[in-house]
C-alpha positions as CSV (number, residue, x, y, z in Angstrom):
1,L,-4.0,0.7,3.1
2,E,-6.9,0.8,0.6
3,M,-9.3,-0.2,3.4
4,A,-8.0,2.6,5.6
5,V,-8.7,5.0,2.7
6,E,-12.3,3.8,2.5
7,H,-12.8,4.2,6.3
8,Y,-11.3,7.7,6.3
9,Y,-13.5,8.8,3.4
10,R,-16.6,7.3,5.2
11,G,-15.6,9.1,8.5
12,L,-15.0,12.4,6.7
13,A,-18.4,12.1,5.0
14,L,-19.9,12.2,8.5
15,N,-17.5,14.9,9.9
16,P,-15.7,16.8,7.2
17,H,-14.0,19.1,9.7
18,Q,-12.0,16.3,11.4
19,M,-8.6,17.5,10.3
20,S,-6.6,14.8,12.0
21,A,-8.5,12.2,9.9
22,R,-8.1,14.3,6.8
23,Y,-4.4,14.6,7.4
24,N,-4.0,10.8,7.9
25,L,-6.0,10.2,4.7
26,G,-3.8,12.6,2.8
27,V,-0.6,10.9,4.1
28,I,-1.9,7.5,3.2
29,L,-2.9,8.7,-0.3
30,V,0.6,10.1,-0.8
31,D,2.1,6.8,0.4
32,L,-0.1,5.0,-2.2
33,Q,1.3,7.4,-4.8
34,R,-2.1,8.9,-5.4
35,W,-0.4,12.3,-5.5
36,Q,-3.3,14.5,-6.7
37,E,-5.8,13.0,-4.4
38,G,-3.4,13.2,-1.4
39,L,-2.6,16.8,-2.3
40,E,-6.3,17.8,-2.3
41,Q,-6.8,16.3,1.2
42,L,-3.7,17.9,2.6
43,M,-4.6,21.3,1.1
44,Q,-7.8,21.2,3.0
45,V,-5.9,20.5,6.2
46,V,-3.6,23.6,5.7
47,E,-6.5,25.8,4.7
48,E,-8.1,24.9,8.1
49,R,-4.8,24.7,10.0
50,P,-2.1,26.7,8.3
51,D,0.3,25.9,11.2
52,H,0.2,22.2,10.4
53,G,3.9,21.6,9.6
54,E,3.6,17.9,8.9
55,A,0.8,18.6,6.3
56,H,3.1,21.2,4.6
57,N,5.9,18.6,4.4
58,S,3.5,16.0,2.9
59,L,2.3,18.6,0.4
60,G,5.9,19.2,-0.6
61,V,6.3,15.5,-1.3
62,A,3.1,15.3,-3.4
63,H,4.1,18.5,-5.3
64,I,7.5,17.0,-6.2
65,H,5.8,14.0,-7.8
66,L,3.4,16.2,-9.7
67,Q,6.4,18.3,-10.9
68,N,5.3,21.4,-9.1
69,L,8.8,22.1,-7.7
70,E,8.2,25.7,-6.7
71,Q,5.2,24.7,-4.6
72,A,7.2,21.8,-3.1
73,T,9.9,24.2,-2.1
74,W,7.4,26.6,-0.6
75,H,5.7,23.9,1.5
76,F,9.0,22.4,2.8
77,E,10.2,25.9,3.7
78,R,6.9,26.6,5.5
79,A,7.1,23.3,7.4
80,I,10.6,24.3,8.6
81,A,9.5,27.8,9.5
82,L,6.7,26.2,11.6
83,K,8.9,23.5,13.1
84,P,12.6,24.5,13.0
85,G,13.8,21.1,14.2
86,F,11.7,19.2,11.5
87,E,14.6,17.1,10.1
88,R,12.4,15.2,7.6
89,A,11.3,18.5,6.0
90,R,14.9,19.8,6.0
91,N,16.1,16.6,4.3
92,N,13.3,16.8,1.7
93,L,14.2,20.4,1.0
94,K,17.9,19.6,0.7
95,A,17.2,16.7,-1.7
96,L,14.9,18.9,-3.8
97,R,17.5,21.6,-4.1
98,Q,20.1,19.1,-5.1
99,Q,17.8,17.8,-7.7
100,L,17.2,21.3,-9.0
101,D,20.9,22.0,-9.1
102,S,21.8,18.9,-11.2
């Protein structure tokens, strides 16, 4: 995955407005537990494409690990509002609410 990160960064240096590449980079960074770095990439995606439900869900995941639980909740709720059948976002929001209630 580290090689993929390098390739995405190189590609984005050439075309910084390639949001699908930026989204993929953000997801990989979150998968690598590089939370802040992934969050920064994904924030750029939703700034350019506020209707990107998957990016909002991934932002929620990153925010949980950075202990930004209000922001995580907001991004999961936004992902669900954009894609009502988005089960992964629903499950993430449910797990977060259970964590907050315990």
